[in-house]
C-alpha positions as CSV (number, residue, x, y, z in Angstrom):
1,X,0.0,0.0,0.0
2,X,1.4,3.4,-1.0
3,X,0.5,6.1,1.5
4,X,2.5,9.4,1.7
5,X,2.9,10.9,5.2
6,X,2.7,14.6,5.5
7,X,3.7,16.6,8.5
8,X,0.1,16.7,9.6
9,X,-0.2,12.9,9.2
10,X,2.9,12.3,11.3
11,X,1.8,14.8,14.0
12,X,-1.7,13.2,14.2
13,X,-0.2,9.7,14.4
14,X,2.1,10.7,17.2
15,X,-1.1,11.6,19.2
16,X,-1.3,7.8,19.8
17,X,2.1,7.6,21.4
18,X,1.1,9.0,24.8
19,X,-1.4,6.1,25.0
20,X,1.3,3.6,24.4
21,X,3.6,5.2,26.8
22,X,1.1,5.0,29.7
23,X,-0.3,1.6,28.6
24,X,1.1,-0.3,31.6
25,X,1.6,2.5,34.1
26,X,-2.0,2.7,35.4
27,X,-3.2,-0.8,34.7
28,X,-5.7,-0.9,37.5
29,X,-6.9,2.7,37.4
30,X,-10.4,2.3,36.0
31,X,-12.1,-1.1,35.7
32,X,-13.9,-1.4,32.3
33,X,-17.5,-2.2,32.1
34,X,-18.3,-5.2,29.9
35,X,-20.3,-4.3,26.8
36,X,-22.7,-7.0,25.4
37,X,-22.9,-7.1,21.6
38,X,-25.0,-9.1,19.2
39,X,-23.8,-8.0,15.7
40,X,-20.5,-9.9,15.3
41,X,-21.9,-13.4,15.7
42,X,-25.7,-12.8,15.7
43,X,-25.9,-13.9,19.3
44,X,-25.3,-12.0,22.6
45,X,-21.8,-12.1,23.8
46,X,-19.3,-9.9,25.7
47,X,-17.4,-7.5,23.5
48,X,-14.1,-8.9,24.7
49,X,-15.2,-12.3,23.2
50,X,-16.1,-10.9,19.8
51,X,-14.0,-12.0,16.9
52,X,-13.7,-9.1,14.4
53,X,-13.2,-5.4,14.3
54,X,-16.1,-4.1,16.4
55,X,-16.9,-0.7,17.9
56,X,-19.8,0.2,20.3
57,X,-21.2,3.7,20.5
58,X,-22.9,3.6,23.8
59,X,-25.4,5.8,25.8
60,X,-22.6,8.0,27.1
61,X,-21.4,9.0,23.6
62,X,-24.9,9.5,22.4
63,X,-25.7,11.7,25.4
64,X,-22.7,13.9,24.6
65,X,-24.0,14.6,21.1
66,X,-27.7,15.2,21.6
67,X,-27.9,18.0,19.1
68,X,-26.2,16.0,16.3
69,X,-27.7,13.6,13.7
70,X,-27.2,9.8,13.9
71,X,-24.9,10.0,10.8
72,X,-22.7,12.6,12.4
73,X,-22.3,10.5,15.6
74,X,-21.5,7.3,13.7
75,X,-19.2,9.3,11.4
76,X,-16.9,10.0,14.3
77,X,-16.1,6.3,14.8
78,X,-12.9,4.9,13.4
79,X,-13.1,3.6,9.9
80,X,-16.3,5.6,9.1
81,X,-16.8,8.7,6.9
82,X,-20.1,10.4,6.1
83,X,-21.6,13.0,3.7
84,X,-24.8,15.0,3.6
85,X,-26.3,17.1,0.8
86,X,-26.7,20.3,2.9
87,X,-27.7,19.3,6.5
88,X,-29.1,16.5,8.6
89,X,-32.5,16.6,6.8
90,X,-31.0,15.8,3.4
91,X,-29.7,12.7,1.6
92,X,-27.0,11.3,3.8
93,X,-24.4,8.5,3.1
94,X,-22.0,6.5,5.3
95,X,-18.8,4.9,4.0
96,X,-17.4,2.1,6.1
97,X,-13.7,1.2,5.5
98,X,-13.8,3.0,2.2
99,X,-16.5,0.8,0.6
100,X,-19.4,2.4,-1.3
101,X,-22.3,3.7,0.7
102,X,-24.6,0.9,-0.5
103,X,-21.9,-1.6,0.5
104,X,-22.6,-1.0,4.2
105,X,-25.6,-2.9,5.6
106,X,-27.6,-0.8,8.1
107,X,-29.9,-2.5,10.6
108,X,-32.5,-1.3,13.1
109,X,-32.8,-3.9,15.9
110,X,-31.2,-6.5,13.6
111,X,-33.5,-5.8,10.6
112,X,-32.1,-4.4,7.4
113,X,-33.3,-0.9,6.3
114,X,-31.2,-0.2,3.1
115,X,-33.8,0.9,0.6
116,X,-34.6,-1.7,-2.1
117,X,-34.8,0.9,-4.9
118,X,-31.5,2.8,-4.5
119,X,-29.7,1.0,-1.6
120,X,-29.6,4.2,0.5
121,X,-30.7,4.6,4.1
122,X,-33.3,7.1,5.4
123,X,-30.8,8.5,8.0
124,X,-32.8,11.8,8.5
125,X,-35.7,9.7,9.9
126,X,-33.6,8.0,12.6
127,X,-33.5,10.1,15.8
128,X,-30.5,9.3,18.0
129,X,-32.7,10.2,21.0
130,X,-34.4,6.9,20.4
131,X,-31.2,4.9,20.2
132,X,-29.7,2.9,23.0
133,X,-26.4,2.0,21.3
134,X,-24.9,1.5,17.8
135,X,-22.7,-1.6,17.0
136,X,-20.3,-1.3,14.1
137,X,-18.8,-4.4,12.6
138,X,-16.1,-3.7,10.0
139,X,-15.2,-6.0,7.2
140,X,-17.2,-8.1,4.8
141,X,-20.0,-9.9,6.7
142,X,-22.3,-11.3,4.1
143,X,-21.7,-14.8,5.6
144,X,-23.7,-13.5,8.6
145,X,-26.2,-11.1,7.0
146,X,-26.3,-11.6,3.2
147,X,-26.3,-8.9,0.6
148,X,-24.8,-5.3,1.1
149,X,-22.4,-6.2,3.9
150,X,-19.2,-5.7,1.8
151,X,-17.7,-2.9,4.0
152,X,-19.4,-4.1,7.2
153,X,-22.6,-3.8,9.2
154,X,-24.0,-0.9,11.4
155,X,-26.7,-2.1,13.8
156,X,-28.8,0.7,15.4
157,X,-30.4,-0.6,18.5
158,X,-33.3,1.3,19.9
159,X,-33.9,2.0,23.6
160,X,-35.0,-1.0,25.6
161,X,-34.8,0.7,29.0
162,X,-33.8,-0.5,32.4
163,X,-35.6,-3.7,33.4
164,X,-34.4,-4.1,37.0
165,X,-37.0,-1.9,38.7
166,X,-40.8,-1.4,38.4
167,X,-40.6,2.0,36.7
168,X,-38.0,4.5,35.5
169,X,-38.4,7.6,33.4
170,X,-36.3,10.2,31.6
171,X,-36.7,13.4,29.6
172,X,-34.5,15.8,27.6
173,X,-35.1,19.3,26.3
174,X,-32.5,21.3,24.3
175,X,-32.0,24.4,22.2
176,X,-29.2,25.5,19.9
177,X,-27.9,27.3,16.9
178,X,-30.1,27.6,13.8
179,X,-33.1,27.8,16.2
180,X,-32.8,24.1,16.7
181,X,-35.1,22.7,19.4
182,X,-35.2,19.1,20.5
183,X,-37.1,17.2,23.1
184,X,-37.6,13.6,24.1
185,X,-39.0,11.5,26.9
186,X,-39.4,7.9,27.8
187,X,-40.2,5.3,30.4
188,X,-39.4,1.7,31.1
189,X,-39.8,-1.0,33.7
190,X,-40.5,-4.6,34.6
191,X,-43.0,-6.4,36.9
192,X,-44.5,-9.8,37.2
193,X,-42.8,-11.2,34.1
194,X,-43.7,-8.2,31.9
195,X,-41.1,-5.6,30.7
196,X,-41.8,-2.5,28.7
197,X,-40.4,0.7,27.3
198,X,-41.7,3.7,25.4
199,X,-39.9,6.7,23.9
200,X,-40.9,9.7,21.9
201,X,-39.1,12.7,20.5
202,X,-39.7,15.9,18.4
203,X,-37.4,18.4,16.8
204,X,-37.4,21.5,14.7
205,X,-34.7,23.7,13.1
206,X,-34.6,26.7,10.8
207,X,-31.3,25.3,9.4
208,X,-28.8,26.9,7.1
209,X,-28.7,27.3,3.3
210,X,-28.2,23.8,1.9
211,X,-26.3,24.8,-1.2
212,X,-23.4,27.1,-2.2
213,X,-23.6,29.7,-4.9
214,X,-20.7,28.1,-6.8
215,X,-19.2,24.7,-7.1
216,X,-15.5,23.9,-6.5
217,X,-14.5,24.9,-10.0
218,X,-16.2,28.3,-9.5
219,X,-19.1,27.4,-11.9
220,X,-22.6,28.6,-11.0
221,X,-24.5,26.1,-8.9
222,X,-27.9,25.7,-10.6
223,X,-29.4,24.0,-7.5
224,X,-28.7,27.0,-5.3
225,X,-31.7,28.9,-3.9
226,X,-30.8,31.6,-1.3
227,X,-32.8,30.6,1.7
228,X,-32.5,28.6,5.0
229,X,-33.3,24.9,4.7
230,X,-34.6,23.5,8.0
231,X,-36.6,20.5,9.2
232,X,-39.1,19.2,11.6
233,X,-39.2,15.6,12.8
234,X,-40.8,13.3,15.3
235,X,-40.2,9.7,16.3
236,X,-41.7,7.0,18.6
237,X,-40.3,3.7,19.7
238,X,-41.3,1.0,22.2
239,X,-40.9,-2.5,23.4
240,X,-43.2,-5.0,25.2
241,X,-42.1,-8.4,26.5
242,X,-43.5,-11.2,28.6
243,X,-41.4,-13.9,30.3
244,X,-44.0,-16.6,30.6
245,X,-41.6,-19.2,32.0
246,X,-37.9,-19.4,32.9
247,X,-36.0,-19.1,29.6
248,X,-39.0,-18.2,27.5
249,X,-39.9,-14.7,26.4
250,X,-42.2,-13.2,23.8
251,X,-41.3,-9.7,22.7
252,X,-42.5,-6.8,20.5
253,X,-40.3,-3.9,19.2
254,X,-41.5,-0.8,17.2
255,X,-39.8,2.2,15.7
256,X,-41.4,5.0,13.6
257,X,-39.5,8.1,12.6
258,X,-40.4,10.9,10.3
259,X,-38.7,14.1,9.0
260,X,-39.8,16.9,6.7
261,X,-36.6,18.4,5.4
262,X,-36.0,21.3,3.1
263,X,-33.5,21.3,0.3
264,X,-32.6,23.5,-2.7
265,X,-33.7,22.7,-6.2
266,X,-32.8,25.9,-8.0
267,X,-34.6,29.3,-8.5
268,X,-37.7,27.7,-10.2
269,X,-38.6,25.6,-7.2
270,X,-38.6,27.9,-4.1
271,X,-40.3,25.5,-1.7
272,X,-38.4,22.2,-2.3
273,X,-38.7,19.7,0.5
274,X,-38.8,15.9,1.0
275,X,-40.5,13.6,3.5
276,X,-38.3,10.8,5.0
277,X,-39.9,8.0,6.9
278,X,-38.4,4.9,8.5
279,X,-40.4,2.2,10.3
280,X,-39.2,-1.1,11.9
281,X,-41.4,-3.6,13.8
282,X,-40.7,-7.1,15.0
283,X,-42.3,-9.9,17.0
284,X,-39.9,-12.5,18.6
285,X,-40.0,-15.6,20.7
286,X,-36.8,-16.5,22.5
287,X,-36.9,-20.0,24.1
288,X,-34.4,-22.1,26.0
289,X,-35.3,-25.6,24.9
290,X,-32.7,-27.3,27.0
291,X,-29.6,-26.3,28.9
292,X,-27.6,-26.5,25.6
293,X,-30.3,-25.5,23.0
294,X,-31.7,-22.0,22.5
295,X,-34.2,-21.1,19.8
296,X,-35.0,-17.5,18.5
297,X,-37.9,-17.1,16.1
298,X,-38.6,-13.7,14.6
299,X,-40.9,-12.0,12.2
300,X,-40.6,-8.3,11.4
301,X,-41.0,-5.8,8.7
302,X,-39.4,-2.5,7.8
303,X,-40.7,0.3,5.6
304,X,-38.7,3.3,4.2
305,X,-40.3,6.1,2.3
306,X,-39.0,9.1,0.4
307,X,-41.5,11.6,-0.9
308,X,-39.8,14.4,-2.9
309,X,-42.2,17.3,-3.1
310,X,-39.7,19.4,-5.3
311,X,-39.6,16.8,-8.1
312,X,-43.0,15.2,-7.4
313,X,-41.5,11.7,-7.0
314,X,-42.3,9.0,-4.4
315,X,-40.5,5.7,-3.7
316,X,-41.4,3.4,-0.8
317,X,-40.0,-0.1,-0.1
318,X,-41.3,-2.8,2.3
319,X,-39.2,-5.7,3.6
320,X,-40.7,-8.6,5.5
321,X,-38.2,-10.5,7.6
322,X,-38.6,-14.1,8.8
323,X,-35.8,-15.8,10.7
324,X,-35.3,-18.8,13.0
325,X,-32.0,-19.3,14.8
326,X,-31.2,-22.4,16.7
327,X,-28.0,-22.2,18.9
328,X,-26.4,-25.3,20.3
329,X,-23.8,-25.4,23.1
330,X,-23.0,-29.1,23.5
331,X,-19.6,-28.3,25.1
332,X,-18.1,-25.5,27.2
333,X,-16.8,-22.7,25.0
334,X,-18.3,-24.3,21.9
335,X,-21.3,-22.9,20.1
336,X,-23.0,-23.6,16.8
337,X,-25.9,-21.6,15.3
338,X,-28.1,-22.7,12.4
339,X,-30.0,-19.8,10.8
340,X,-32.9,-20.0,8.4
341,X,-34.0,-16.6,6.9
342,X,-36.4,-15.2,4.4
343,X,-36.8,-11.7,3.1
344,X,-39.6,-10.4,0.9
345,X,-39.0,-7.0,-0.9
346,X,-41.7,-4.9,-2.4
347,X,-41.3,-1.5,-4.1
348,X,-43.9,1.1,-4.7
349,X,-43.0,4.2,-6.7
350,X,-44.1,6.9,-9.1
351,X,-41.6,5.1,-11.4
352,X,-43.2,2.0,-12.7
353,X,-40.4,-0.6,-12.5
354,X,-40.3,-3.5,-14.8
355,X,-40.4,-5.7,-11.7
356,X,-41.4,-4.5,-8.2
357,X,-40.8,-7.6,-6.0
358,X,-38.2,-10.1,-5.2
359,X,-37.6,-12.7,-2.4
360,X,-34.5,-14.1,-0.8
361,X,-34.2,-17.4,1.1
362,X,-31.1,-18.0,3.1
363,X,-29.5,-20.6,5.3
364,X,-26.3,-20.0,7.4
365,X,-24.1,-22.0,9.8
366,X,-22.1,-20.0,12.4
367,X,-19.5,-21.6,14.6
368,X,-17.9,-20.0,17.6
369,X,-15.2,-21.8,19.7
370,X,-12.5,-21.2,22.3
371,X,-9.5,-23.5,22.8
372,X,-7.4,-22.2,25.7
373,X,-5.9,-19.0,24.2
374,X,-7.3,-19.5,20.7
375,X,-10.7,-17.9,19.8
376,X,-12.3,-18.9,16.5
377,X,-15.3,-18.0,14.5
378,X,-16.4,-19.4,11.1
379,X,-19.6,-19.0,9.1
380,X,-21.0,-19.9,5.7
381,X,-24.2,-18.7,4.2
382,X,-26.2,-19.3,1.0
383,X,-28.6,-16.7,-0.3
384,X,-31.1,-17.7,-3.0
385,X,-32.4,-14.5,-4.6
386,X,-35.3,-14.6,-7.1
387,X,-33.9,-13.9,-10.5
388,X,-30.3,-14.5,-9.4
389,X,-30.0,-18.0,-8.1
390,X,-27.5,-18.7,-5.3
391,X,-24.8,-16.6,-3.7
392,X,-22.5,-18.3,-1.2
393,X,-20.2,-16.5,1.2
394,X,-18.0,-17.5,4.0
395,X,-15.7,-16.2,6.7
396,X,-13.0,-17.5,9.1
397,X,-11.5,-15.5,12.0
398,X,-8.8,-16.6,14.5
399,X,-7.7,-14.6,17.5
400,X,-4.8,-15.7,19.7
401,X,-4.1,-14.4,23.3
402,X,-0.3,-14.1,23.5
403,X,-0.7,-13.0,27.1
404,X,-3.5,-11.7,29.3
405,X,-3.1,-8.3,27.7
406,X,-1.7,-8.9,24.2
407,X,-3.7,-10.5,21.3
408,X,-3.1,-11.0,17.6
409,X,-5.6,-12.1,15.0
410,X,-6.3,-12.8,11.4
411,X,-9.5,-13.1,9.4
412,X,-10.8,-13.6,5.8
413,X,-14.3,-13.2,4.6
414,X,-16.3,-12.7,1.4
415,X,-19.2,-10.4,0.6
416,X,-21.7,-9.5,-2.1
417,X,-24.1,-6.7,-3.0
418,X,-27.2,-7.6,-5.1
419,X,-28.1,-4.9,-7.6
420,X,-30.9,-2.5,-6.6
421,X,-34.2,-2.2,-8.3
422,X,-33.0,1.0,-9.9
423,X,-30.0,-0.9,-11.4
424,X,-32.1,-3.8,-12.6
425,X,-35.6,-2.7,-13.4
426,X,-35.7,1.0,-14.1
427,X,-38.0,1.4,-17.2
428,X,-36.6,2.7,-20.5
429,X,-36.7,6.5,-20.6
430,X,-36.0,8.4,-23.8
431,X,-34.5,11.9,-23.4
432,X,-34.4,12.7,-27.1
433,X,-31.1,14.2,-28.2
434,X,-29.8,13.7,-24.7
435,X,-29.9,9.9,-25.0
436,X,-31.8,7.4,-22.8
437,X,-31.6,5.4,-19.6
438,X,-32.8,1.9,-18.7
439,X,-32.0,-0.7,-16.1
440,X,-30.1,-3.8,-16.9
441,X,-31.7,-7.1,-15.7
442,X,-28.5,-9.0,-16.6
443,X,-26.4,-7.4,-14.0
444,X,-24.3,-9.6,-11.8
445,X,-23.9,-9.1,-8.0
446,X,-20.9,-7.1,-6.9
447,X,-18.5,-9.3,-4.9
448,X,-15.6,-8.8,-2.5
449,X,-12.8,-10.6,-0.7
450,X,-11.6,-9.1,2.5
451,X,-8.5,-10.1,4.5
452,X,-7.3,-8.4,7.7
453,X,-5.0,-8.8,10.6
454,X,-4.7,-7.0,14.0
455,X,-2.6,-6.7,17.1
456,X,-4.2,-5.5,20.3
457,X,-3.2,-4.5,23.9
458,X,-5.9,-4.2,26.5
459,X,-6.0,-4.0,30.3
460,X,-8.4,-2.4,32.8
461,X,-7.5,1.2,31.7
462,X,-6.0,1.0,28.3
463,X,-6.9,-0.2,24.8
464,X,-4.5,-0.1,21.8
465,X,-5.3,-1.7,18.5
466,X,-3.8,-1.8,15.0
467,X,-5.8,-3.3,12.2
468,X,-4.6,-3.7,8.6
469,X,-7.0,-4.8,5.8
470,X,-7.4,-5.3,2.1
471,X,-10.8,-5.5,0.4
472,X,-10.9,-6.3,-3.3
473,X,-14.2,-5.7,-5.0
474,X,-15.1,-6.9,-8.5
475,X,-18.1,-6.5,-10.8
476,X,-18.7,-3.0,-9.6
477,X,-21.8,-1.5,-11.2
478,X,-21.2,1.7,-13.3
479,X,-23.5,3.6,-15.6
480,X,-22.0,3.4,-19.1
481,X,-22.9,5.6,-22.0
482,X,-22.9,4.4,-25.6
483,X,-20.9,7.1,-27.6
484,X,-23.1,6.7,-30.7
485,X,-26.6,6.8,-29.2
486,X,-25.9,8.3,-25.7
487,X,-27.9,5.4,-24.2
488,X,-27.0,4.9,-20.6
489,X,-27.2,1.5,-18.9
490,X,-25.6,0.1,-15.7
491,X,-22.9,-2.5,-16.3
492,X,-20.5,-4.6,-14.3
493,X,-17.1,-3.2,-15.5
494,X,-15.2,-1.7,-12.6
495,X,-12.9,-3.2,-9.9
496,X,-11.7,-1.6,-6.7
497,X,-9.0,-2.3,-4.2
498,X,-9.2,-0.8,-0.7
499,X,-6.2,-1.1,1.5
500,X,-5.9,0.5,4.9
501,X,-4.5,0.7,8.4
502,X,-6.6,1.8,11.4
503,X,-4.9,2.6,14.8
504,X,-7.1,3.2,17.8
505,X,-6.2,3.9,21.4
506,X,-7.9,4.8,24.7
507,X,-6.4,5.3,28.1
508,X,-7.9,6.3,31.5
509,X,-5.9,7.6,34.4
510,X,-7.7,9.1,37.4
511,X,-10.4,11.5,36.2
512,X,-9.0,11.9,32.7
513,X,-9.6,9.8,29.6
514,X,-7.8,10.3,26.2
515,X,-8.8,8.7,22.9
516,X,-7.2,8.8,19.5
517,X,-7.5,7.1,16.1
518,X,-5.8,7.3,12.7
519,X,-7.2,5.9,9.5
520,X,-4.8,5.6,6.6
521,X,-6.4,4.3,3.5
522,X,-6.0,3.8,-0.2
523,X,-9.5,3.6,-1.8
524,X,-8.5,2.9,-5.4
525,X,-10.6,2.4,-8.5
526,X,-8.6,-0.1,-10.5
527,X,-10.4,0.7,-13.8
528,X,-10.9,4.5,-13.9
529,X,-12.5,5.8,-17.1
530,X,-11.2,8.8,-19.1
531,X,-11.3,11.9,-16.9
532,X,-12.1,9.9,-13.8
533,X,-9.9,10.0,-10.7
534,X,-8.4,6.7,-9.5
535,X,-9.3,7.6,-5.9
536,X,-12.8,6.4,-5.0
537,X,-15.1,9.4,-4.6
538,X,-16.1,11.0,-1.3
539,X,-13.5,9.1,0.6
540,X,-10.4,10.6,2.2
541,X,-7.1,8.8,2.5
542,X,-6.4,10.1,6.0
543,X,-8.7,10.7,8.9
544,X,-7.5,11.5,12.4
545,X,-9.4,11.9,15.7
546,X,-8.1,13.0,19.0
547,X,-10.3,13.5,22.1
548,X,-9.9,14.0,25.9
549,X,-12.3,14.4,28.8
550,X,-11.7,15.3,32.4
551,X,-14.0,15.2,35.4
552,X,-13.9,17.9,38.1
553,X,-16.4,17.0,40.8
554,X,-19.8,17.4,39.2
555,X,-18.3,18.8,35.9
556,X,-17.1,16.8,32.9
557,X,-15.2,18.7,30.3
558,X,-14.2,17.4,26.9
559,X,-12.4,18.4,23.6
560,X,-12.2,16.7,20.2
561,X,-10.1,17.3,17.2
562,X,-10.7,15.8,13.7
563,X,-8.7,16.0,10.5
564,X,-10.1,14.7,7.2
565,X,-7.9,14.7,4.1
566,X,-8.6,15.5,0.5
567,X,-11.5,13.8,-1.3
568,X,-12.8,13.6,-4.9
569,X,-16.4,14.5,-5.6
570,X,-18.6,11.8,-7.1
571,X,-20.5,14.1,-9.5
572,X,-18.0,16.8,-10.6
573,X,-14.7,14.9,-10.0
574,X,-13.5,18.1,-8.2
575,X,-10.8,17.9,-5.6
576,X,-12.4,18.7,-2.2
577,X,-9.8,20.1,0.2
578,X,-9.0,18.6,3.6
579,X,-10.4,20.2,6.8
580,X,-9.9,20.2,10.5
581,X,-12.7,20.6,13.1
582,X,-12.4,21.3,16.9
583,X,-15.4,20.5,19.1
584,X,-15.9,21.1,22.9
585,X,-18.3,19.4,25.3
586,X,-19.3,20.1,28.9
587,X,-21.7,18.5,31.3
588,X,-22.8,19.4,34.8
589,X,-24.8,17.2,37.3
590,X,-27.0,19.3,39.4
591,X,-28.1,16.2,41.2
592,X,-28.4,12.4,40.6
593,X,-31.6,13.1,38.5
594,X,-30.9,16.5,36.8
595,X,-28.0,17.4,34.5
596,X,-27.0,19.8,31.7
597,X,-25.0,19.0,28.6
598,X,-23.4,21.5,26.2
599,X,-21.8,20.7,22.9
600,X,-20.0,23.3,20.7
601,X,-19.2,21.9,17.3
602,X,-16.7,23.5,14.8
603,X,-15.7,26.2,17.3
604,X,-13.3,27.8,14.8
605,X,-16.1,28.2,12.3
606,X,-14.3,26.3,9.5
607,X,-15.8,26.4,6.0
608,X,-15.5,22.9,4.5
609,X,-17.3,20.8,1.9
610,X,-18.5,17.2,2.1
611,X,-20.2,17.2,-1.3
612,X,-19.4,19.7,-4.0
613,X,-22.0,22.5,-4.2
614,X,-23.4,21.9,-0.7
615,X,-22.9,23.7,2.6
616,X,-22.0,22.3,6.0
617,X,-22.8,23.7,9.4
618,X,-20.6,26.5,10.8
619,X,-19.9,27.0,14.4
620,X,-22.9,25.7,16.4
621,X,-23.9,25.2,20.0
622,X,-26.5,23.0,21.5
623,X,-27.5,23.0,25.2
624,X,-29.5,20.2,26.7
625,X,-31.2,19.6,30.1
626,X,-31.7,16.0,31.1
627,X,-33.8,14.4,33.8
628,X,-33.9,10.8,35.0
629,X,-36.0,9.2,37.6
């Protein structure tokens, strides 16, 4: 991998050195709480037992960013970059380990929400106030989850509440820059075998102008309309469960989020806005059949909707999910899961697709074992997609504990992405002298092979990890234009190679915690067309994060620094300059029940661009008051 180190790169990487220097000096300073995760193996396990590159964004981090969108919060995690077309209410994309945005599988409570028509996610309709935690699994994971998981998986888990007392309640109310107001409240509890939770939220913002007057090459931006582009949103979520016998529970989950967001569509459309909606519902039965056999039966459905009032277009997709997982534990530290899964996709749109339905039947085998210091995980999965036949993927990961604190590991996995309905079934459209466009039902799935290795040091107060990876993707789908007729059709012609190194570190000593990460990546298009850059668009080769927080009695103060390198714009191929951001946070506890949180983003008021022609927020402050029973 060829990566050039500038002085800024070297300086940011050196930020990790203090963590290494203090790694063994305060080993017993702060005992770490054990996170439980479900995404890496599709069964609940301690984070320390997970095989793979996993990050958890927990309640603490979510509370420190109450004024931010879910994409902004996830975008600060190592290995993740994000873009938005002019604010949190607009089209938003996440790039995990440099893969395309539709190569990251996004889940809500374990159910996929990537839109069937375009592969995008309705991030504006997901309110972080409704979220309990986010689990990020990096690396191809199709052998666990099927299509789309080429770069990895992001599982957004909604609030379930505390279930160790009859009733608890919480509320938040906040106000900030751009006349942004947010409020949320919820309750949860458990009694006589029943457990329940309910949350609701609402938000409004005047926003900022979504577009810039000129693009990066100083050309007029025809999408620009000089106004403020704001939003209003609301969301509800809830759970209800009944434990009718020891080891047997029936549960319901529900999420419904909605955002009305303004955007710019030029001077001829002064009131352009779009409606984003995301829904996710599930019914489950978790049963312990014997001491060594657990069964998990689930049915759910997700609905995503995009109603564009500027261009008068609507696209909705519905996914019905059926799954049955049987997990067997015949021996200590040995586990085998057998998964049967079905997904039914239906698309409804103002565009009359040539086909508007497809089904996927899948079966998977997941093995997890521990042999003294060796941790293993292997999985194989077959997806039978209507119109495509079978797609088989697999993975193998091995972690070895050199000592109680040092670990090395290696993994290899494969992934695939089934073409979207837009790629396959978009009807023929004739644009006269400007050519035509039509979907291509003969497209092949995009496929990937990912290999990675890591070395890690961890004790009660310190975590240091270095991960190196390579992901080779073939059969990439690209719109090709016939030079004679100007007819445009999607075709499988491109290949990409993404190589990278991620360094992360965290150390706690006394009342102070410092964190740092460095992502050095080469996201390369192996087959660039004439005039096209070899660097994959919207992805930077260098991203650095440095953060620190310190507690002083009832105060907690924090600071964050982020540097993102140059990127290439997907539409204009313009070079977008790198940028640095500095954020500050503060929190004060008036009592055990009442607190205040303040977040000041972009304190230096940097002008930077994520997508050519679109604005980003300037210096902005959000103040939140929180109450908990």
